[in-house]
N, CA, C, O and the ligand as a Tripos MOL2 file, in Angstrom:
@<TRIPOS>MOLECULE
protein
  309   307    78     0     0
PROTEIN
NO_CHARGES

@<TRIPOS>ATOM
      1 N           3.1200  -33.0780   -4.4370 N.3       1 MET1
      2 CA          3.7490  -31.8120   -4.0090 C.3       1 MET1
      3 C           2.6940  -30.7100   -3.9980 C.2       1 MET1
      4 O           2.0410  -30.4670   -5.0120 O.2       1 MET1
      5 N           2.5270  -30.0540   -2.8770 N.am      2 SER2
      6 CA          1.5050  -29.0140   -2.7780 C.3       2 SER2
      7 C           2.0770  -27.6740   -3.2410 C.2       2 SER2
      8 O           3.2910  -27.4700   -3.2430 O.2       2 SER2
      9 N           1.1900  -26.7730   -3.6290 N.am      3 ALA3
     10 CA          1.6050  -25.4550   -4.0990 C.3       3 ALA3
     11 C           2.2230  -24.6790   -2.9520 C.2       3 ALA3
     12 O           1.7810  -24.7890   -1.8090 O.2       3 ALA3
     13 N           3.2630  -23.8800   -3.2620 N.am      4 PRO4
     14 CA          3.8780  -23.0800   -2.1910 C.3       4 PRO4
     15 C           2.8960  -22.0610   -1.6340 C.2       4 PRO4
     16 O           1.9980  -21.5880   -2.3310 O.2       4 PRO4
     17 N           3.0850  -21.7400   -0.3820 N.am      5 VAL5
     18 CA          2.2100  -20.7610    0.2750 C.3       5 VAL5
     19 C           3.0500  -19.5560    0.6490 C.2       5 VAL5
     20 O           4.1190  -19.6940    1.2430 O.2       5 VAL5
     21 N           2.5640  -18.3720    0.2990 N.am      6 VAL6
     22 CA          3.2660  -17.1310    0.6620 C.3       6 VAL6
     23 C           2.3410  -16.3000    1.5390 C.2       6 VAL6
     24 O           1.1320  -16.5280    1.5830 O.2       6 VAL6
     25 N           2.9220  -15.3450    2.2280 N.am      7 ASN7
     26 CA          2.0970  -14.4410    3.0270 C.3       7 ASN7
     27 C           1.7890  -13.1890    2.2090 C.2       7 ASN7
     28 O           2.6680  -12.6360    1.5480 O.2       7 ASN7
     29 N           0.5510  -12.7560    2.2600 N.am      8 CYS8
     30 CA          0.1550  -11.5260    1.5800 C.3       8 CYS8
     31 C           0.9910  -10.3760    2.1480 C.2       8 CYS8
     32 O           1.0020  -10.1690    3.3610 O.2       8 CYS8
     33 N           1.6970   -9.6200    1.2850 N.am      9 PRO9
     34 CA          2.5490   -8.5310    1.7830 C.3       9 PRO9
     35 C           1.7660   -7.4470    2.5210 C.2       9 PRO9
     36 O           2.3320   -6.6990    3.3180 O.2       9 PRO9
     37 N           0.4870   -7.3680    2.2580 N.am     10 THR10
     38 CA         -0.3050   -6.3030    2.8670 C.3      10 THR10
     39 C          -0.8830   -6.7210    4.2150 C.2      10 THR10
     40 O          -0.7670   -5.9850    5.1950 O.2      10 THR10
     41 N          -1.5120   -7.9100    4.2690 N.am     11 CYS11
     42 CA         -2.2150   -8.2750    5.4940 C.3      11 CYS11
     43 C          -1.7120   -9.5760    6.1140 C.2      11 CYS11
     44 O          -2.2470  -10.0290    7.1260 O.2      11 CYS11
     45 N          -0.6680  -10.1900    5.5010 N.am     12 ASP12
     46 CA         -0.0380  -11.3820    6.0780 C.3      12 ASP12
     47 C          -0.9060  -12.6290    6.0110 C.2      12 ASP12
     48 O          -0.5930  -13.6340    6.6490 O.2      12 ASP12
     49 N          -1.9840  -12.5790    5.2530 N.am     13 THR13
     50 CA         -2.7990  -13.7750    5.0700 C.3      13 THR13
     51 C          -2.0420  -14.7690    4.2020 C.2      13 THR13
     52 O          -1.3700  -14.3750    3.2480 O.2      13 THR13
     53 N          -2.1450  -16.0500    4.5240 N.am     14 LYS14
     54 CA         -1.4630  -17.0560    3.7100 C.3      14 LYS14
     55 C          -2.1560  -17.1640    2.3560 C.2      14 LYS14
     56 O          -3.3770  -17.3000    2.2790 O.2      14 LYS14
     57 N          -1.3610  -17.1020    1.2920 N.am     15 VAL15
     58 CA         -1.8830  -17.1660   -0.0710 C.3      15 VAL15
     59 C          -1.2380  -18.3520   -0.7680 C.2      15 VAL15
     60 O          -0.0120  -18.4590   -0.8110 O.2      15 VAL15
     61 N          -2.0540  -19.2410   -1.3120 N.am     16 VAL16
     62 CA         -1.5350  -20.3850   -2.0570 C.3      16 VAL16
     63 C          -1.0770  -19.9040   -3.4260 C.2      16 VAL16
     64 O          -1.8470  -19.2990   -4.1720 O.2      16 VAL16
     65 N           0.1950  -20.1800   -3.7540 N.am     17 TRP17
     66 CA          0.7640  -19.7210   -5.0290 C.3      17 TRP17
     67 C           0.2920  -20.6330   -6.1460 C.2      17 TRP17
     68 O           0.9940  -21.5650   -6.5380 O.2      17 TRP17
     69 N          -0.9070  -20.3590   -6.6580 N.am     18 SER18
     70 CA         -1.4530  -21.1730   -7.7340 C.3      18 SER18
     71 C          -2.4660  -20.3660   -8.5140 C.2      18 SER18
     72 O          -2.7290  -19.2040   -8.2050 O.2      18 SER18
     73 N          -3.0300  -20.9970   -9.5320 N.am     19 GLU19
     74 CA         -4.0300  -20.3070  -10.3490 C.3      19 GLU19
     75 C          -5.2380  -19.8860   -9.5150 C.2      19 GLU19
     76 O          -6.0040  -19.0110   -9.9160 O.2      19 GLU19
     77 N          -5.3960  -20.5020   -8.3810 N.am     20 ALA20
     78 CA         -6.5270  -20.1760   -7.5140 C.3      20 ALA20
     79 C          -6.3740  -18.8040   -6.8660 C.2      20 ALA20
     80 O          -7.3320  -18.2600   -6.3180 O.2      20 ALA20
     81 N          -5.1540  -18.2440   -6.9330 N.am     21 SER21
     82 CA         -4.9050  -16.9250   -6.3260 C.3      21 SER21
     83 C          -4.4410  -15.9600   -7.4000 C.2      21 SER21
     84 O          -3.2410  -15.7280   -7.5460 O.2      21 SER21
     85 N          -5.3710  -15.3960   -8.1510 N.am     22 PRO22
     86 CA         -5.0000  -14.5210   -9.2780 C.3      22 PRO22
     87 C          -4.2600  -13.2620   -8.8420 C.2      22 PRO22
     88 O          -3.6030  -12.6200   -9.6620 O.2      22 PRO22
     89 N          -4.3550  -12.9030   -7.5700 N.am     23 PHE23
     90 CA         -3.7240  -11.6560   -7.1170 C.3      23 PHE23
     91 C          -2.4400  -11.9190   -6.3450 C.2      23 PHE23
     92 O          -1.8870  -11.0130   -5.7220 O.2      23 PHE23
     93 N          -1.9540  -13.1940   -6.3890 N.am     24 ARG24
     94 CA         -0.7320  -13.5200   -5.6520 C.3      24 ARG24
     95 C           0.3990  -12.5690   -6.0410 C.2      24 ARG24
     96 O           0.4350  -12.1580   -7.2010 O.2      24 ARG24
     97 N           1.2930  -12.2010   -5.1900 N.am     25 PRO25
     98 CA          1.3640  -12.7030   -3.8060 C.3      25 PRO25
     99 C           0.3370  -12.0920   -2.8570 C.2      25 PRO25
    100 O           0.3830  -12.3400   -1.6520 O.2      25 PRO25
    101 N          -0.5730  -11.3070   -3.3810 N.am     26 PHE26
    102 CA         -1.6000  -10.7050   -2.5160 C.3      26 PHE26
    103 C          -2.7850  -11.6440   -2.4000 C.2      26 PHE26
    104 O          -3.0350  -12.4520   -3.2940 O.2      26 PHE26
    105 N          -3.5230  -11.5380   -1.2870 N.am     27 CYS27
    106 CA         -4.6460  -12.4360   -1.0650 C.3      27 CYS27
    107 C          -5.8700  -11.9580   -1.8230 C.2      27 CYS27
    108 O          -6.7850  -12.7410   -2.0780 O.2      27 CYS27
    109 N          -5.9000  -10.6850   -2.1860 N.am     28 SER28
    110 CA         -7.0780  -10.1480   -2.8610 C.3      28 SER28
    111 C          -6.6870   -8.9210   -3.6720 C.2      28 SER28
    112 O          -5.5920   -8.3800   -3.5150 O.2      28 SER28
    113 N          -7.5840   -8.4950   -4.5300 N.am     29 GLU29
    114 CA         -7.3160   -7.2980   -5.3260 C.3      29 GLU29
    115 C          -7.1670   -6.0790   -4.4140 C.2      29 GLU29
    116 O          -6.3790   -5.1730   -4.6860 O.2      29 GLU29
    117 N          -7.9430   -6.0790   -3.3240 N.am     30 ARG30
    118 CA         -7.9040   -4.9620   -2.3890 C.3      30 ARG30
    119 C          -6.4870   -4.7810   -1.8230 C.2      30 ARG30
    120 O          -5.9550   -3.6720   -1.7730 O.2      30 ARG30
    121 N          -5.8920   -5.9140   -1.3970 N.am     31 CYS31
    122 CA         -4.5480   -5.8370   -0.8200 C.3      31 CYS31
    123 C          -3.5290   -5.4060   -1.8680 C.2      31 CYS31
    124 O          -2.5830   -4.6810   -1.5610 O.2      31 CYS31
    125 N          -3.7230   -5.8510   -3.0990 N.am     32 LYS32
    126 CA         -2.8240   -5.4530   -4.1770 C.3      32 LYS32
    127 C          -2.9050   -3.9410   -4.3870 C.2      32 LYS32
    128 O          -1.8850   -3.2700   -4.5440 O.2      32 LYS32
    129 N          -4.1120   -3.4240   -4.3870 N.am     33 LEU33
    130 CA         -4.3060   -1.9890   -4.5960 C.3      33 LEU33
    131 C          -3.7400   -1.1950   -3.4340 C.2      33 LEU33
    132 O          -3.1700   -0.1210   -3.6260 O.2      33 LEU33
    133 N          -3.9000   -1.7300   -2.2150 N.am     34 ILE34
    134 CA         -3.3580   -1.0420   -1.0370 C.3      34 ILE34
    135 C          -1.8440   -0.9430   -1.1640 C.2      34 ILE34
    136 O          -1.2480    0.0960   -0.8790 O.2      34 ILE34
    137 N          -1.2220   -2.0660   -1.6060 N.am     35 ASP35
    138 CA          0.2350   -2.0650   -1.7440 C.3      35 ASP35
    139 C           0.6740   -1.0810   -2.8170 C.2      35 ASP35
    140 O           1.6550   -0.3600   -2.6370 O.2      35 ASP35
    141 N          -0.0400   -1.0480   -3.9210 N.am     36 LEU36
    142 CA          0.2920   -0.0990   -4.9900 C.3      36 LEU36
    143 C           0.1250    1.3300   -4.4860 C.2      36 LEU36
    144 O           0.9090    2.2150   -4.8270 O.2      36 LEU36
    145 N          -0.9050    1.5430   -3.6720 N.am     37 GLY37
    146 CA         -1.1320    2.8690   -3.0940 C.3      37 GLY37
    147 C           0.0280    3.2750   -2.1980 C.2      37 GLY37
    148 O           0.4560    4.4290   -2.1960 O.2      37 GLY37
    149 N           0.5350    2.2940   -1.4260 N.am     38 ASP38
    150 CA          1.6880    2.5680   -0.5700 C.3      38 ASP38
    151 C           2.8830    2.9850   -1.4090 C.2      38 ASP38
    152 O           3.6150    3.9080   -1.0530 O.2      38 ASP38
    153 N           3.0700    2.2990   -2.5250 N.am     39 TRP39
    154 CA          4.1800    2.6370   -3.4150 C.3      39 TRP39
    155 C           4.0320    4.0570   -3.9340 C.2      39 TRP39
    156 O           4.9960    4.8200   -3.9730 O.2      39 TRP39
    157 N           2.8250    4.4000   -4.3290 N.am     40 ALA40
    158 CA          2.5770    5.7370   -4.8430 C.3      40 ALA40
    159 C           2.8810    6.7740   -3.7760 C.2      40 ALA40
    160 O           3.4770    7.8150   -4.0500 O.2      40 ALA40
    161 N           2.4570    6.4700   -2.5470 N.am     41 ALA41
    162 CA          2.7090    7.3960   -1.4430 C.3      41 ALA41
    163 C           4.2080    7.5230   -1.1960 C.2      41 ALA41
    164 O           4.7140    8.6140   -0.9320 O.2      41 ALA41
    165 N           4.9110    6.3990   -1.2860 N.am     42 GLU42
    166 CA          6.3650    6.4060   -1.0700 C.3      42 GLU42
    167 C           7.0510    7.2550   -2.1310 C.2      42 GLU42
    168 O           7.9270    8.0660   -1.8300 O.2      42 GLU42
    169 N           6.6390    7.0540   -3.3720 N.am     43 ASN43
    170 CA          7.2260    7.8330   -4.4600 C.3      43 ASN43
    171 C           6.9350    9.3130   -4.2630 C.2      43 ASN43
    172 O           7.7760   10.1710   -4.5310 O.2      43 ASN43
    173 N           5.7310    9.5900   -3.7910 N.am     44 HIS44
    174 CA          5.3600   10.9820   -3.5790 C.3      44 HIS44
    175 C           6.2480   11.6090   -2.5140 C.2      44 HIS44
    176 O           6.6440   12.7700   -2.6130 O.2      44 HIS44
    177 N           6.5590   10.7890   -1.4620 N.am     45 ARG45
    178 CA          7.4040   11.2870   -0.3800 C.3      45 ARG45
    179 C           8.8260   11.5350   -0.8790 C.2      45 ARG45
    180 O           9.4600   12.5230   -0.5090 O.2      45 ARG45
    181 N           9.3270   10.6150   -1.7340 N.am     46 ILE46
    182 CA         10.6960   10.7550   -2.2440 C.3      46 ILE46
    183 C          10.7830   11.9890   -3.1400 C.2      46 ILE46
    184 O          11.7510   12.7470   -3.0850 O.2      46 ILE46
    185 N           9.7420   12.1740   -3.9720 N.am     47 ALA47
    186 CA          9.7310   13.3270   -4.8520 C.3      47 ALA47
    187 C           9.2540   14.5680   -4.1070 C.2      47 ALA47
    188 O           9.1400   15.6490   -4.6860 O.2      47 ALA47
    189 N           8.9800   14.4000   -2.8320 N.am     48 GLY48
    190 CA          8.3880   15.4920   -2.0440 C.3      48 GLY48
    191 C           9.4040   16.5100   -1.5880 C.2      48 GLY48
    192 O           9.4910   16.8090   -0.3970 O.2      48 GLY48
    193 N          10.1780   17.0500   -2.5210 N.am     49 LYS49
    194 CA         11.1330   18.0870   -2.1470 C.3      49 LYS49
    195 C          10.6110   19.5030   -2.3870 C.2      49 LYS49
    196 O          11.3530   20.4730   -2.2300 O.2      49 LYS49
    197 N           9.3190   19.6260   -2.7720 N.am     50 PRO50
    198 CA          8.8060   20.9910   -2.9470 C.3      50 PRO50
    199 C           8.9030   21.8150   -1.6750 C.2      50 PRO50
    200 O           8.8870   23.0450   -1.7250 O.2      50 PRO50
    201 N           9.0040   21.1290   -0.5120 N.am     51 ASP51
    202 CA          9.1820   21.8530    0.7520 C.3      51 ASP51
    203 C          10.4560   22.6870    0.6940 C.2      51 ASP51
    204 O          10.4770   23.8560    1.0800 O.2      51 ASP51
    205 N          11.5180   22.0510    0.2010 N.am     52 LEU52
    206 CA         12.8060   22.7410    0.0780 C.3      52 LEU52
    207 C          12.6730   23.8840   -0.9220 C.2      52 LEU52
    208 O          13.1660   24.9890   -0.6980 O.2      52 LEU52
    209 N          11.9860   23.5870   -2.0470 N.am     53 ASN53
    210 CA         11.7910   24.6070   -3.0700 C.3      53 ASN53
    211 C          11.0090   25.7870   -2.5110 C.2      53 ASN53
    212 O          11.2980   26.9430   -2.8190 O.2      53 ASN53
    213 N          10.0110   25.4760   -1.6820 N.am     54 ALA54
    214 CA          9.2020   26.5390   -1.0990 C.3      54 ALA54
    215 C          10.0710   27.4220   -0.2160 C.2      54 ALA54
    216 O           9.9240   28.6440   -0.1940 O.2      54 ALA54
    217 N          10.9980   26.7660    0.5270 N.am     55 GLU55
    218 CA         11.8890   27.5300    1.3900 C.3      55 GLU55
    219 C          12.7700   28.4580    0.5550 C.2      55 GLU55
    220 O          12.9310   29.6400    0.8600 O.2      55 GLU55
    221 N          13.3380   27.8790   -0.5150 N.am     56 LEU56
    222 CA         14.1900   28.6720   -1.4010 C.3      56 LEU56
    223 C          13.3850   29.8010   -2.0200 C.2      56 LEU56
    224 O          13.8640   30.9280   -2.1540 O.2      56 LEU56
    225 N          12.1420   29.4750   -2.3980 N.am     57 GLY57
    226 CA         11.2820   30.4720   -3.0050 C.3      57 GLY57
    227 C          11.0440   31.6330   -2.0530 C.2      57 GLY57
    228 O          11.0450   32.7970   -2.4530 O.2      57 GLY57
    229 N          10.8380   31.2910   -0.7730 N.am     58 GLU58
    230 CA         10.5940   32.3340    0.2170 C.3      58 GLU58
    231 C          11.8200   33.2290    0.3600 C.2      58 GLU58
    232 O          11.7150   34.4530    0.4410 O.2      58 GLU58
    233 N          12.9770   32.5860    0.3900 N.am     59 GLU59
    234 CA         14.2280   33.3410    0.5100 C.3      59 GLU59
    235 C          14.3950   34.2600   -0.6890 C.2      59 GLU59
    236 O          14.7850   35.4210   -0.5720 O.2      59 GLU59
    237 N          14.0800   33.6830   -1.8630 N.am     60 TYR60
    238 CA         14.1960   34.4420   -3.1050 C.3      60 TYR60
    239 C          13.2440   35.6320   -3.0880 C.2      60 TYR60
    240 O          13.5950   36.7330   -3.5120 O.2      60 TYR60
    241 N          12.0280   35.3890   -2.5870 N.am     61 LEU61
    242 CA         11.0380   36.4620   -2.5260 C.3      61 LEU61
    243 C          11.5070   37.5720   -1.5960 C.2      61 LEU61
    244 O          11.3460   38.7570   -1.8890 O.2      61 LEU61
    245 N          12.0920   37.1680   -0.4650 N.am     62 ALA62
    246 CA         12.5830   38.1570    0.4860 C.3      62 ALA62
    247 C          13.6690   39.0050   -0.1570 C.2      62 ALA62
    248 O          13.7400   40.2180    0.0400 O.2      62 ALA62
    249 N          14.5220   38.3240   -0.9400 N.am     63 GLU63
    250 CA         15.5990   39.0330   -1.6300 C.3      63 GLU63
    251 C          15.0190   40.0230   -2.6380 C.2      63 GLU63
    252 O          15.4450   41.1740   -2.7390 O.2      63 GLU63
    253 N          14.0310   39.5250   -3.3750 N.am     64 LEU64
    254 CA         13.3680   40.3730   -4.3690 C.3      64 LEU64
    255 C          12.7400   41.5840   -3.6970 C.2      64 LEU64
    256 O          12.8300   42.7110   -4.1850 O.2      64 LEU64
    257 N          12.1020   41.3180   -2.5680 N.am     65 GLU65
    258 CA         11.4200   42.3920   -1.8400 C.3      65 GLU65
    259 C          12.4360   43.4570   -1.4180 C.2      65 GLU65
    260 O          12.2020   44.6590   -1.5460 O.2      65 GLU65
    261 N          13.5780   42.9650   -0.9090 N.am     66 GLU66
    262 CA         14.6330   43.8830   -0.4810 C.3      66 GLU66
    263 C          15.0870   44.7460   -1.6460 C.2      66 GLU66
    264 O          15.2780   45.9560   -1.5260 O.2      66 GLU66
    265 N          15.2530   44.0640   -2.7940 N.am     67 GLU67
    266 CA         15.7090   44.7600   -3.9890 C.3      67 GLU67
    267 C          14.7000   45.8320   -4.3920 C.2      67 GLU67
    268 O          15.0620   46.9630   -4.7160 O.2      67 GLU67
    269 N          13.4420   45.4500   -4.3630 N.am     68 LEU68
    270 CA         12.3800   46.3810   -4.7450 C.3      68 LEU68
    271 C          12.3140   47.5410   -3.7670 C.2      68 LEU68
    272 O          12.1010   48.6880   -4.1610 O.2      68 LEU68
    273 N          12.5010   47.2340   -2.4820 N.am     69 MET69
    274 CA         12.4810   48.2820   -1.4610 C.3      69 MET69
    275 C          13.6080   49.2700   -1.7300 C.2      69 MET69
    276 O          13.4300   50.4830   -1.6100 O.2      69 MET69
    277 N          14.7900   48.7260   -2.1010 N.am     70 GLY70
    278 CA         15.9380   49.5790   -2.4070 C.3      70 GLY70
    279 C          15.6130   50.4930   -3.5680 C.2      70 GLY70
    280 O          15.9450   51.6780   -3.5460 O.2      70 GLY70
    281 N          14.9640   49.9430   -4.5840 N.am     71 LYS71
    282 CA         14.5900   50.7380   -5.7490 C.3      71 LYS71
    283 C          13.5890   51.8060   -5.3560 C.2      71 LYS71
    284 O          13.6570   52.9460   -5.8160 O.2      71 LYS71
    285 N          12.6420   51.4100   -4.4810 N.am     72 ASP72
    286 CA         11.6410   52.3640   -4.0100 C.3      72 ASP72
    287 C          12.3180   53.5270   -3.2850 C.2      72 ASP72
    288 O          11.9580   54.6880   -3.4790 O.2      72 ASP72
    289 N          13.3100   53.1950   -2.4420 N.am     73 ASN73
    290 CA         14.0000   54.2270   -1.6990 C.3      73 ASN73
    291 C          14.7010   55.2030   -2.6510 C.2      73 ASN73
    292 O          14.6890   56.4160   -2.4450 O.2      73 ASN73
    293 N          15.3100   54.6380   -3.6980 N.am     74 GLN74
    294 CA         15.9880   55.4860   -4.6710 C.3      74 GLN74
    295 C          14.9760   56.3530   -5.3870 C.2      74 GLN74
    296 O          15.2200   57.5240   -5.6790 O.2      74 GLN74
    297 N          13.8240   55.7410   -5.6630 N.am     75 PHE75
    298 CA         12.7730   56.4440   -6.3730 C.3      75 PHE75
    299 C          12.2760   57.6580   -5.5740 C.2      75 PHE75
    300 O          11.9560   58.7100   -6.1270 O.2      75 PHE75
    301 N          12.2260   57.4620   -4.2400 N.am     76 PHE76
    302 CA         11.6790   58.5360   -3.3890 C.3      76 PHE76
    303 C          12.7020   59.6200   -3.0770 C.2      76 PHE76
    304 O          12.3460   60.6650   -2.5330 O.2      76 PHE76
    305 N          13.9810   59.3840   -3.4180 N.am     77 LYS77
    306 CA         15.0070   60.3640   -3.0890 C.3      77 LYS77
    307 C          14.9200   61.5920   -3.9960 C.2      77 LYS77
    308 O          15.7150   62.5220   -3.8550 O.2      77 LYS77
    309 ZN         -4.0940   -9.4880    2.0070 Zn       78 ZN78
@<TRIPOS>BOND
     1     1     2 1
     2     2     3 1
     3     3     4 2
     4     3     5 am
     5     5     6 1
     6     6     7 1
     7     7     8 2
     8     7     9 am
     9     9    10 1
    10    10    11 1
    11    11    12 2
    12    11    13 am
    13    13    14 1
    14    14    15 1
    15    15    16 2
    16    15    17 am
    17    17    18 1
    18    18    19 1
    19    19    20 2
    20    19    21 am
    21    21    22 1
    22    22    23 1
    23    23    24 2
    24    23    25 am
    25    25    26 1
    26    26    27 1
    27    27    28 2
    28    27    29 am
    29    29    30 1
    30    30    31 1
    31    31    32 2
    32    31    33 am
    33    33    34 1
    34    34    35 1
    35    35    36 2
    36    35    37 am
    37    37    38 1
    38    38    39 1
    39    39    40 2
    40    39    41 am
    41    41    42 1
    42    42    43 1
    43    43    44 2
    44    43    45 am
    45    45    46 1
    46    46    47 1
    47    47    48 2
    48    47    49 am
    49    49    50 1
    50    50    51 1
    51    51    52 2
    52    51    53 am
    53    53    54 1
    54    54    55 1
    55    55    56 2
    56    55    57 am
    57    57    58 1
    58    58    59 1
    59    59    60 2
    60    59    61 am
    61    61    62 1
    62    62    63 1
    63    63    64 2
    64    63    65 am
    65    65    66 1
    66    66    67 1
    67    67    68 2
    68    67    69 am
    69    69    70 1
    70    70    71 1
    71    71    72 2
    72    71    73 am
    73    73    74 1
    74    74    75 1
    75    75    76 2
    76    75    77 am
    77    77    78 1
    78    78    79 1
    79    79    80 2
    80    79    81 am
    81    81    82 1
    82    82    83 1
    83    83    84 2
    84    83    85 am
    85    85    86 1
    86    86    87 1
    87    87    88 2
    88    87    89 am
    89    89    90 1
    90    90    91 1
    91    91    92 2
    92    91    93 am
    93    93    94 1
    94    94    95 1
    95    95    96 2
    96    95    97 am
    97    97    98 1
    98    98    99 1
    99    99   100 2
   100    99   101 am
   101   101   102 1
   102   102   103 1
   103   103   104 2
   104   103   105 am
   105   105   106 1
   106   106   107 1
   107   107   108 2
   108   107   109 am
   109   109   110 1
   110   110   111 1
   111   111   112 2
   112   111   113 am
   113   113   114 1
   114   114   115 1
   115   115   116 2
   116   115   117 am
   117   117   118 1
   118   118   119 1
   119   119   120 2
   120   119   121 am
   121   121   122 1
   122   122   123 1
   123   123   124 2
   124   123   125 am
   125   125   126 1
   126   126   127 1
   127   127   128 2
   128   127   129 am
   129   129   130 1
   130   130   131 1
   131   131   132 2
   132   131   133 am
   133   133   134 1
   134   134   135 1
   135   135   136 2
   136   135   137 am
   137   137   138 1
   138   138   139 1
   139   139   140 2
   140   139   141 am
   141   141   142 1
   142   142   143 1
   143   143   144 2
   144   143   145 am
   145   145   146 1
   146   146   147 1
   147   147   148 2
   148   147   149 am
   149   149   150 1
   150   150   151 1
   151   151   152 2
   152   151   153 am
   153   153   154 1
   154   154   155 1
   155   155   156 2
   156   155   157 am
   157   157   158 1
   158   158   159 1
   159   159   160 2
   160   159   161 am
   161   161   162 1
   162   162   163 1
   163   163   164 2
   164   163   165 am
   165   165   166 1
   166   166   167 1
   167   167   168 2
   168   167   169 am
   169   169   170 1
   170   170   171 1
   171   171   172 2
   172   171   173 am
   173   173   174 1
   174   174   175 1
   175   175   176 2
   176   175   177 am
   177   177   178 1
   178   178   179 1
   179   179   180 2
   180   179   181 am
   181   181   182 1
   182   182   183 1
   183   183   184 2
   184   183   185 am
   185   185   186 1
   186   186   187 1
   187   187   188 2
   188   187   189 am
   189   189   190 1
   190   190   191 1
   191   191   192 2
   192   191   193 am
   193   193   194 1
   194   194   195 1
   195   195   196 2
   196   195   197 am
   197   197   198 1
   198   198   199 1
   199   199   200 2
   200   199   201 am
   201   201   202 1
   202   202   203 1
   203   203   204 2
   204   203   205 am
   205   205   206 1
   206   206   207 1
   207   207   208 2
   208   207   209 am
   209   209   210 1
   210   210   211 1
   211   211   212 2
   212   211   213 am
   213   213   214 1
   214   214   215 1
   215   215   216 2
   216   215   217 am
   217   217   218 1
   218   218   219 1
   219   219   220 2
   220   219   221 am
   221   221   222 1
   222   222   223 1
   223   223   224 2
   224   223   225 am
   225   225   226 1
   226   226   227 1
   227   227   228 2
   228   227   229 am
   229   229   230 1
   230   230   231 1
   231   231   232 2
   232   231   233 am
   233   233   234 1
   234   234   235 1
   235   235   236 2
   236   235   237 am
   237   237   238 1
   238   238   239 1
   239   239   240 2
   240   239   241 am
   241   241   242 1
   242   242   243 1
   243   243   244 2
   244   243   245 am
   245   245   246 1
   246   246   247 1
   247   247   248 2
   248   247   249 am
   249   249   250 1
   250   250   251 1
   251   251   252 2
   252   251   253 am
   253   253   254 1
   254   254   255 1
   255   255   256 2
   256   255   257 am
   257   257   258 1
   258   258   259 1
   259   259   260 2
   260   259   261 am
   261   261   262 1
   262   262   263 1
   263   263   264 2
   264   263   265 am
   265   265   266 1
   266   266   267 1
   267   267   268 2
   268   267   269 am
   269   269   270 1
   270   270   271 1
   271   271   272 2
   272   271   273 am
   273   273   274 1
   274   274   275 1
   275   275   276 2
   276   275   277 am
   277   277   278 1
   278   278   279 1
   279   279   280 2
   280   279   281 am
   281   281   282 1
   282   282   283 1
   283   283   284 2
   284   283   285 am
   285   285   286 1
   286   286   287 1
   287   287   288 2
   288   287   289 am
   289   289   290 1
   290   290   291 1
   291   291   292 2
   292   291   293 am
   293   293   294 1
   294   294   295 1
   295   295   296 2
   296   295   297 am
   297   297   298 1
   298   298   299 1
   299   299   300 2
   300   299   301 am
   301   301   302 1
   302   302   303 1
   303   303   304 2
   304   303   305 am
   305   305   306 1
   306   306   307 1
   307   307   308 2
@<TRIPOS>SUBSTRUCTURE
     1 MET1         2 RESIDUE 1 A MET
     2 SER2         6 RESIDUE 1 A SER
     3 ALA3        10 RESIDUE 1 A ALA
     4 PRO4        14 RESIDUE 1 A PRO
     5 VAL5        18 RESIDUE 1 A VAL
     6 VAL6        22 RESIDUE 1 A VAL
     7 ASN7        26 RESIDUE 1 A ASN
     8 CYS8        30 RESIDUE 1 A CYS
     9 PRO9        34 RESIDUE 1 A PRO
    10 THR10       38 RESIDUE 1 A THR
    11 CYS11       42 RESIDUE 1 A CYS
    12 ASP12       46 RESIDUE 1 A ASP
    13 THR13       50 RESIDUE 1 A THR
    14 LYS14       54 RESIDUE 1 A LYS
    15 VAL15       58 RESIDUE 1 A VAL
    16 VAL16       62 RESIDUE 1 A VAL
    17 TRP17       66 RESIDUE 1 A TRP
    18 SER18       70 RESIDUE 1 A SER
    19 GLU19       74 RESIDUE 1 A GLU
    20 ALA20       78 RESIDUE 1 A ALA
    21 SER21       82 RESIDUE 1 A SER
    22 PRO22       86 RESIDUE 1 A PRO
    23 PHE23       90 RESIDUE 1 A PHE
    24 ARG24       94 RESIDUE 1 A ARG
    25 PRO25       98 RESIDUE 1 A PRO
    26 PHE26      102 RESIDUE 1 A PHE
    27 CYS27      106 RESIDUE 1 A CYS
    28 SER28      110 RESIDUE 1 A SER
    29 GLU29      114 RESIDUE 1 A GLU
    30 ARG30      118 RESIDUE 1 A ARG
    31 CYS31      122 RESIDUE 1 A CYS
    32 LYS32      126 RESIDUE 1 A LYS
    33 LEU33      130 RESIDUE 1 A LEU
    34 ILE34      134 RESIDUE 1 A ILE
    35 ASP35      138 RESIDUE 1 A ASP
    36 LEU36      142 RESIDUE 1 A LEU
    37 GLY37      146 RESIDUE 1 A GLY
    38 ASP38      150 RESIDUE 1 A ASP
    39 TRP39      154 RESIDUE 1 A TRP
    40 ALA40      158 RESIDUE 1 A ALA
    41 ALA41      162 RESIDUE 1 A ALA
    42 GLU42      166 RESIDUE 1 A GLU
    43 ASN43      170 RESIDUE 1 A ASN
    44 HIS44      174 RESIDUE 1 A HIS
    45 ARG45      178 RESIDUE 1 A ARG
    46 ILE46      182 RESIDUE 1 A ILE
    47 ALA47      186 RESIDUE 1 A ALA
    48 GLY48      190 RESIDUE 1 A GLY
    49 LYS49      194 RESIDUE 1 A LYS
    50 PRO50      198 RESIDUE 1 A PRO
    51 ASP51      202 RESIDUE 1 A ASP
    52 LEU52      206 RESIDUE 1 A LEU
    53 ASN53      210 RESIDUE 1 A ASN
    54 ALA54      214 RESIDUE 1 A ALA
    55 GLU55      218 RESIDUE 1 A GLU
    56 LEU56      222 RESIDUE 1 A LEU
    57 GLY57      226 RESIDUE 1 A GLY
    58 GLU58      230 RESIDUE 1 A GLU
    59 GLU59      234 RESIDUE 1 A GLU
    60 TYR60      238 RESIDUE 1 A TYR
    61 LEU61      242 RESIDUE 1 A LEU
    62 ALA62      246 RESIDUE 1 A ALA
    63 GLU63      250 RESIDUE 1 A GLU
    64 LEU64      254 RESIDUE 1 A LEU
    65 GLU65      258 RESIDUE 1 A GLU
    66 GLU66      262 RESIDUE 1 A GLU
    67 GLU67      266 RESIDUE 1 A GLU
    68 LEU68      270 RESIDUE 1 A LEU
    69 MET69      274 RESIDUE 1 A MET
    70 GLY70      278 RESIDUE 1 A GLY
    71 LYS71      282 RESIDUE 1 A LYS
    72 ASP72      286 RESIDUE 1 A ASP
    73 ASN73      290 RESIDUE 1 A ASN
    74 GLN74      294 RESIDUE 1 A GLN
    75 PHE75      298 RESIDUE 1 A PHE
    76 PHE76      302 RESIDUE 1 A PHE
    77 LYS77      306 RESIDUE 1 A LYS
    78 ZN78       309 GROUP 0 **** ****
């Protein structure tokens, strides 16, 4: 019975599932690192809601500015 063969998730190279492939299911350490990098990028994208926060922050700043302007107007009266 021969060892099962899987495809490297990164580059699709056939990898023999045995002690001969220490990075299985990846064909090499490079492909393993690339896949981990993809995961990190994915997580970064999922956690990437600072765009929304920035929008809210801008709105908040505009509100603050309006408030300050109102105070300034009162101050000048
Ligand atoms: Zn590979």
